[in-house]
VMD Tcl script that draws the C-alpha trace (Angstrom):
set ca {
  {-0.35 -0.45 0.50}
  {1.09 3.63 -0.70}
  {0.82 6.33 1.54}
  {-1.02 10.05 -0.02}
  {1.31 12.07 1.19}
  {-1.58 14.66 1.51}
  {-4.03 13.22 4.13}
  {-1.47 9.99 5.61}
  {-3.73 7.31 4.56}
  {-3.11 4.49 2.35}
  {-3.95 4.88 -1.50}
  {-4.77 0.66 -2.35}
  {-2.03 0.16 -5.37}
  {-3.84 -0.54 -8.89}
  {-3.90 -3.85 -8.60}
  {-3.93 -4.03 -13.17}
  {-0.29 -2.76 -12.78}
  {1.10 -5.74 -13.47}
  {-1.13 -6.56 -16.44}
  {-0.78 -5.10 -19.42}
  {-2.59 -2.10 -20.86}
  {-4.27 -2.71 -23.94}
  {-4.59 0.34 -26.04}
  {-7.72 1.12 -27.85}
  {-6.64 0.65 -31.67}
  {-5.67 -2.59 -30.27}
  {-8.59 -3.55 -28.70}
  {-10.54 -2.05 -31.40}
  {-8.62 -4.43 -34.42}
  {-9.81 -7.40 -31.95}
  {-12.97 -6.70 -32.52}
  {-13.11 -6.07 -36.43}
  {-11.03 -8.93 -36.63}
  {-13.53 -11.38 -34.91}
  {-16.52 -9.63 -36.97}
  {-14.23 -10.64 -39.84}
  {-14.30 -13.55 -39.13}
  {-17.85 -14.68 -38.06}
  {-19.09 -12.56 -41.43}
  {-16.83 -15.29 -42.89}
  {-18.54 -17.84 -41.59}
  {-21.78 -16.79 -42.55}
  {-20.65 -16.50 -45.46}
  {-19.37 -19.75 -45.38}
  {-23.16 -21.39 -44.27}
  {-24.97 -18.79 -46.02}
  {-22.76 -20.52 -49.52}
  {-22.78 -23.89 -48.67}
  {-26.90 -23.72 -47.89}
  {-27.27 -21.96 -51.39}
  {-25.15 -25.07 -53.10}
  {-27.53 -27.86 -51.30}
  {-30.51 -26.08 -52.59}
  {-29.14 -25.65 -55.96}
  {-28.23 -29.58 -56.01}
  {-31.54 -30.23 -55.05}
  {-33.43 -28.46 -57.21}
  {-30.66 -29.95 -59.91}
  {-31.71 -33.31 -59.06}
  {-35.54 -32.99 -58.80}
  {-35.06 -31.26 -62.58}
  {-32.98 -34.78 -63.18}
  {-35.33 -37.19 -62.40}
  {-38.63 -35.24 -63.37}
  {-35.89 -35.50 -66.94}
  {-35.26 -38.93 -66.00}
  {-39.16 -40.21 -65.70}
  {-40.05 -38.43 -69.23}
  {-37.48 -40.02 -70.83}
  {-38.62 -43.05 -69.59}
  {-41.80 -42.51 -70.65}
  {-40.81 -41.48 -73.58}
  {-38.78 -45.11 -73.62}
  {-42.00 -47.14 -72.91}
  {-44.07 -44.53 -75.48}
  {-42.06 -46.02 -78.35}
  {-41.66 -49.57 -76.95}
  {-45.53 -49.59 -77.40}
  {-45.68 -48.07 -80.74}
  {-43.29 -50.68 -81.85}
  {-45.39 -53.32 -79.84}
  {-48.62 -51.89 -82.08}
  {-47.06 -51.92 -85.15}
  {-46.17 -55.50 -85.37}
}
mol new
graphics top color blue
foreach p $ca { graphics top sphere $p radius 0.5 }
foreach p [lrange $ca 0 end-1] q [lrange $ca 1 end] { graphics top cylinder $p $q radius 0.2 }
display resetview
């Protein structure tokens, strides 16, 4: 404890004196970096969701196309059998 020379009473020492001081610029940079990382993660997640959505659409379109092609093949086979 230090003594206050003017009033002769004990003044508690700072408990943060041993801790390194971090400037506001450093804190701001840390916050901005964290925010940037969060945004990157959100973008990756959003992109992945879009890719999955398009993949599902492609599969659906492909399955509709396959059904259409199978129907056409069946119609051709029926027509050939009818002409025999």
